[in-house]
C-alpha positions in Angstrom: 78.7 125.2 -44.0 82.0 124.9 -43.7 82.7 121.3 -41.8 85.8 121.4 -39.3 87.3 118.9 -37.8 87.6 117.8 -33.8 91.6 119.1 -35.0 90.1 122.7 -36.4 91.2 121.7 -39.7 88.8 122.7 -42.5 87.7 119.6 -44.2 87.4 121.2 -47.6 91.6 121.2 -47.7 92.5 118.3 -45.7 94.1 115.6 -47.6 92.0 112.4 -46.1 88.6 114.0 -46.7 89.9 115.2 -50.6 90.6 111.5 -50.5 87.8 109.9 -49.4 89.5 108.7 -46.2 87.3 110.7 -44.0 84.2 111.3 -44.3 84.2 114.3 -42.1 84.8 113.6 -38.4 81.7 116.3 -36.8 79.6 114.3 -39.3 80.4 110.7 -38.8 80.4 107.9 -35.5 83.8 106.4 -35.3 84.9 103.3 -33.6 87.0 103.5 -30.5 90.6 102.2 -32.4 90.1 104.8 -35.4 93.7 106.0 -36.6 93.2 109.3 -35.3 94.7 110.9 -32.8 92.7 114.2 -32.4 89.3 112.4 -33.3 90.3 109.4 -30.1 91.4 112.5 -28.1 88.9 114.1 -28.6 86.4 111.7 -27.7 87.8 110.4 -24.9 87.4 113.6 -23.8 84.2 114.3 -24.8 84.8 117.6 -25.9 84.1 119.4 -29.5 87.4 120.0 -30.6 90.7 120.2 -29.7 90.0 124.2 -28.5 87.6 123.0 -25.3 90.3 121.2 -24.1 92.3 121.9 -21.0 95.4 120.9 -22.2 95.1 122.6 -25.1 97.9 122.4 -26.9 98.9 119.1 -26.0 102.3 117.6 -27.0 100.5 115.3 -28.9 99.1 118.2 -31.4 102.3 120.0 -31.5 103.8 119.3 -34.3 100.6 118.5 -36.4 99.7 121.9 -35.8 103.0 123.2 -37.6 102.9 120.3 -40.2 101.1 123.1 -43.1 99.7 126.2 -43.8 96.1 124.7 -42.9 97.3 123.2 -39.5 98.5 126.5 -38.6 95.5 128.0 -39.5 94.0 125.3 -37.7 95.7 126.5 -34.5 94.9 129.5 -34.6 91.0 128.4 -35.4 91.6 126.5 -31.8 93.7 129.4 -29.8 90.4 131.6 -30.7 87.8 129.7 -29.1 90.4 129.2 -25.8 
């Protein structure tokens, strides 16, 4: 089973996950002051992913979803949840 982050990115293509900087946001307990905006936002809204948010796509994530092919794929994945 493929790990998918709060933002919708497949962990196997995430540079933070590949470098070991991220253990997989859905598989870990994160502190409230975590530097990853999608994690903090999803936790604050008590949702499992950006696609469940009433504000999706929000202004904070608009640029993120345009950064790369994997982020555009994540946007499509999250939009399909809507």
